[in-house]
Backbone as a ProteinNet text record, in pm:
[ID]
protein_1_A
[PRIMARY]
MTTFLSKEVREGMEAARIAALRKASRLRVHVGDDIYPVLALWKNGFSVATADAPHLRGLVDLYDGANHLSQCLIVASEAEGEEMRFEFKRLTHAHDAAPLDFYRDPGAPVAYLPR
[TERTIARY]
84.2	3.3	72.1	61.4	128.2	31.3	117.3	38.6	78.9	-11.9	42.7	5.6	29.7	-19.5	4.5	-83.2	-76.4	22.6	88	194.1	62.6	-1.6	-96	-151	-185.2	-216	-70.9	36.5	154	231.1	213	234.3	92	-33.6	-137.4	-99.6	-33.1	4.4	90.9	198.8	334.9	301.6	208.7	162.4	90.4	-2.5	-35.3	14	122.3	258.2	303.2	352.7	424.8	318.3	201.2	99.6	68.5	114.6	45.2	184.5	329.2	435.3	449.3	416.6	367.9	311	163.1	83.4	118.3	191	242.3	325.7	456.4	538.3	522.2	600.2	636.7	736.9	858.5	1011.6	958.2	1055.5	1114.3	1236.9	1244.4	1380.4	1341.1	1403.9	1415.8	1531.9	1484.6	1585.2	1596.2	1586.5	1631.3	1434.4	1367.8	1243.3	1161.5	1239.5	1150	1144.8	1061.2	1056.9	981.6	1002.3	1008.5	964	857.6	858.4	943.6	975.5	1114.1	998.6	1024.5	927.4	1014.9	1157.4	1203.2	1349.9	1358.8	1507.1	1548.3	1671.4	1791.6	1902.1	2029.2	2134.3	2186.7	2226.7	2332.5	2261.3	2098	2042.5	1865.6	1826.1	1630	1628.1	1493.6	1471.4	1325.8	1301.5	1248.2	1175	1018.1	980	998.4	1087.2	1161.7	1083.4	958.6	922.9	831.4	904.5	914.7	1069.3	1153	1305.9	1396.2	1426.1	1467.9	1585.7	1657.8	1836.3	1831.8	1806.8	1840.3	2000.3	2085.4	2203.6	2282.4	2326.2	2420.8	2359.3	2350.4	2310	2204.9	2109.6	1974.1	1976.8	1841.8	1813.8	1684.9	1725.5	1632.5	1498	1319	1272.3	1165.6	1145	1037.5	899.6	827	701.1	781.4	836.3	839.4	1019.3	1029.5	1173	1310.1	1351.2	1490.7	1620.7	1587.6	1691.9	1816.8	1854.5	1960.3	1984.1	2149.9	2132.1	2239.3	2196.3	2288.5	2332.2	2477.1	2515.3	2504.2	2444.1	2393.7	2377.1	2434.5	2398	2329	2287.1	2220.3	2320.1	2236.5	2260.4	2201.7	2117.4	2021.6	1875.1	1828.7	1658.4	1629.1	1549.7	1451.1	1317.3	1293.4	1117.3	1046.5	1015.2	929.7	1008.8	1152.4	1170	1290.8	1372.5	1480.4	1627.5	1729.9	1799.6	1902.8	1874.8	1976	2105.1	2247.2	2302.9	2368.9	2368.7	2455.9	2616.3	2707.1	2817.9	2832.5	2759.3	2800.5	2640.5	2660.6	2493.3	2562.9	2486.4	2501.1	2384.3	2360.4	2238.3	2220.3	2133.7	2070.8	2059.1	2106.9	2098.4	2002.9	1944.2	1828.6	1916.1	2045.5	2087.7	2257.1	2361.9	2455.1	2556.1	2689.1	2761.6	2864.2	2850.4	2909.8	3105.9	3128.2	3287.5	3371.5	3273	3375.3	3288.8	3324.5	3307.9	3201.8	3087.4	2932.2	2934	2987.1	2970.1	2845.5	2821.2	2716.2	2605.3	2694.4	2645.1	2652.1	2635.5	2666.3	2482.7	2463.5	2344	2275.4	2154.6	2083.6	2066.8	1999.8	1996.5	2007	2046.7	2081.3	1952.8	1963.9	1798.2	1864.3	1814.7	1871.5	1805.8	1857.9	1823.3	1726.1
-84.1	12.5	138.9	272.5	394.3	456	539.5	657.1	805.9	820.2	965.1	1063.5	1223.1	1376.5	1444.8	1466.1	1634.5	1722.4	1789.8	1905.9	2017.3	2031.9	2185.7	2081.7	1964.8	1879.8	1877.8	1858.8	1877.6	2009.7	2124.8	2251.7	2294.9	2248.9	2353.2	2244.8	2095.5	2028	2104.3	2123.9	2205.1	2352.1	2391.1	2557.3	2534.2	2452	2415.4	2364.4	2272.8	2281.4	2380.8	2475.6	2579.1	2647.7	2693	2740.8	2723.7	2554	2531.8	2550.6	2549.9	2605.2	2711.5	2835	2890.1	2966.8	2913	2946	2852.8	2779.7	2713	2748.2	2792.7	2858.5	3009.2	3075.2	3155.3	3241.4	3186.3	3190.4	3316.1	3415.6	3516.7	3580.9	3614.8	3645.9	3810.5	3900.7	4045.1	4074.5	4129.3	4225.3	4370.3	4464.9	4612.2	4615.4	4718.2	4688.4	4588	4492.4	4365.9	4226.3	4167.4	4008.1	3970	3804.4	3721.3	3605.1	3486.8	3378.3	3288.2	3228.4	3048.2	2971.4	2886.9	2763.7	2622.6	2641.5	2540.4	2598.7	2512.6	2558.8	2521.5	2480.7	2340.4	2391.5	2314.6	2298.4	2428.8	2429.5	2540.4	2577.2	2627.7	2696.9	2692.8	2764.8	2773.4	2819.9	2790.4	2776	2893.5	2940.1	3032.6	3024.2	3076.6	2983.1	3143.3	3093.5	3176.2	3275.4	3302.1	3370.2	3481.5	3440.8	3585.7	3650	3559.5	3613.4	3522.9	3530.5	3458.3	3507.2	3678.8	3642.2	3733.9	3673.9	3706.2	3619.5	3800	3730	3871.9	3834	3901.8	3891.8	4013.4	3981.7	4042.4	3951.5	3886.1	3911.7	3912.7	3879.7	3790.6	3655.1	3574.4	3565.6	3592.2	3597.8	3487.8	3464.3	3331.7	3459.9	3476.5	3602.1	3710	3747.8	3883.3	3874.7	3728.3	3689.9	3718.5	3792.2	3781.6	3648.8	3572.3	3456.4	3504	3494.3	3492	3605.6	3662.1	3767.4	3595.6	3677.9	3535.7	3597.9	3581.1	3634.3	3478.4	3496.3	3364.2	3425.2	3335.9	3316.6	3185.5	3220.5	3133	2986.3	2874	2737	2681.9	2664.8	2599.1	2646.6	2632.4	2627.2	2479	2436.5	2323.4	2329.7	2341.9	2356.4	2465	2501.4	2671.3	2671.1	2653.4	2668.3	2687.7	2760.7	2870.7	2823.6	2741.7	2702.2	2814.2	2841.1	2947.2	2882	2885.7	2839.5	2957.2	2922.9	3016.3	3002.8	3126.2	3155.2	3199.1	3266.8	3292.5	3293.2	3293.7	3270	3320.8	3398.7	3440.8	3447.9	3434.1	3369.3	3529.2	3591.5	3706.2	3705.6	3755.1	3785.7	3896	3860.6	3981	4046	4033.8	4153.3	4148.1	4229.1	4255.6	4122.6	4107.5	4018.5	4053.9	3991.5	4054.2	4055.6	4129.9	4133.8	4116.1	4035.9	4008.2	3909.8	3827.6	3691.5	3769.7	3727.1	3691.7	3582.8	3564.8	3549.6	3462.3	3322.4	3274.1	3302.3	3289.9	3317.8	3489.3	3550	3682.5	3719.4	3823.3	3877.1	3929	3925	3948.7	4077.1	4155.1	4284.9	4361	4529.3	4562.3	4569.3	4495	4610.1	4637.7	4788.3	4882.5	4868.7	4851.6	4850.8	4944.9
-25.7	14.9	9.5	-78.6	-74.7	-62.4	18.5	34.2	-87.1	-139.6	-171.3	-189.2	-168.6	-115.8	-213	-255.6	-400.7	-303.5	-378.9	-302	-225.3	-278.6	-238.4	-74.6	-62.4	62.5	175.7	103.5	157.1	205.6	146.1	159.5	305.4	279.6	399.4	483.2	493.4	612.4	710.6	598.2	656.6	738.5	663.7	712.6	857.6	836	972	1063.1	1062.7	1173.6	1206.2	1089.5	1130.2	1225.6	1200.8	1282.1	1435.4	1459.2	1557.3	1660.1	1599	1664.9	1708.5	1613.3	1639.3	1811.4	1795	1887.6	1971.7	2032.4	2125.3	2230.5	2146.6	2178.4	2251.5	2385.7	2422.6	2365.8	2348.5	2333	2199.1	2205	2107.4	2083.4	1973.6	1917.9	1908.9	1980	1974	1879.5	1772.7	1687.1	1683.1	1766	1763.6	1809.8	1728.5	1757	1663.9	1654.3	1541.9	1634.9	1672.3	1706	1651.3	1666.7	1601.6	1671	1683.1	1743.8	1683.5	1851.4	1780.6	1790.4	1667	1671.2	1757.8	1766.3	1864.6	1896.6	1967.4	2106.3	2128.1	2102.8	2162.8	2167.1	2191.9	2310.3	2236.2	2081	2017.2	1955.8	1919.4	1834.3	1836.3	1753.3	1751.5	1614.3	1589.4	1460.7	1464.1	1330.4	1366.5	1193	1152.1	1018.8	907.9	798.3	717.9	701.7	644.3	617	746.7	884.4	951.5	926.4	934.3	910	866	746.3	644.3	666.7	690.9	684	834.8	888.2	1070.9	1091.4	1193.2	1216.6	1273.5	1392.2	1433.3	1630.1	1620.2	1826.3	1814.4	1907.9	1906.2	2092.2	2135.6	2258.8	2253.4	2306.2	2374.4	2471	2477.5	2545.8	2548.5	2698.8	2733.4	2765.8	2704.7	2733.1	2782.3	2895.9	2955.5	2980.8	3019.2	3070.8	3001.1	3011.7	2961.7	2961.9	2867.7	2887.8	2876	2731.9	2721	2627.5	2569.4	2491.9	2366.7	2236.8	2199.7	2058	1994.7	1884.8	1771.9	1655.8	1598.9	1438.9	1368.2	1202.6	1205.2	1052.5	984.7	938.3	980.5	971.4	803.1	833.9	707.7	699.1	579.9	568.1	556.3	629.2	621.8	677.4	490.7	490.9	502.1	621.8	621.2	741.1	816.6	945.2	880.5	945.8	885.7	1011.4	1069	1178.1	1192.5	1287.6	1377.6	1464.5	1466.1	1539.9	1654.2	1766.6	1817.4	1831	1815.2	1832.7	2001.3	2006.2	2152.6	2254.9	2337.8	2425.9	2542.3	2606.9	2780	2823.8	2940.8	3035.1	3032.4	3085.4	3143.6	3303.6	3358.5	3491.5	3569.8	3704.3	3733.6	3825.2	3840.3	3930	3928.1	3930.8	3895.2	3956.2	3917.3	3964.7	4076.4	4247.1	4322.3	4224.5	4361.7	4360.5	4422.5	4478.6	4653.5	4690.6	4801.2	4882.5	4964.1	4968.9	5073.8	5140.7	5295.4	5357.8	5408.3	5385.1	5420.8	5541.8	5654.3	5803.1	5797.6	5733.1	5747.2	5792.6	5898.2	5898	5800.4	5752.5	5660.3	5660.7	5747.9	5773.6	5904.1	5907.7	6057.3	6095.8	6258.1	6315.2	6431.7	6449	6507.7	6667.5	6767.6	6937.8	6947.3
[MASK]
+++++++++++++++++++++++++++++++++++++++++++++++++++++++++++++++++++++++++++++++++++++++++++++++++++++++++++++++++++

């Protein structure tokens, strides 16, 4: 038994898959004032719909909703169907506080209480 799908049906199924990935993902890539939804994220990269950001490269910010996850230096890797894959050249995780330049004793008092 063989299964044959016409070109239009295959394109429709791929468009529906991309739309479902866009809707399900909270991840976004910010480039200046432009925002692109991330379809998938893995250890060394992510993918974006080709129609959204075909020539994206350079320094970008990666967000999960309103939370800033990381700042990334990216390059385009390959186009696979309707997805454009990008690889990280550098990935710096965002922190909510500045790093300390001194050792903080874990047993030190948290606050000063006057008498």
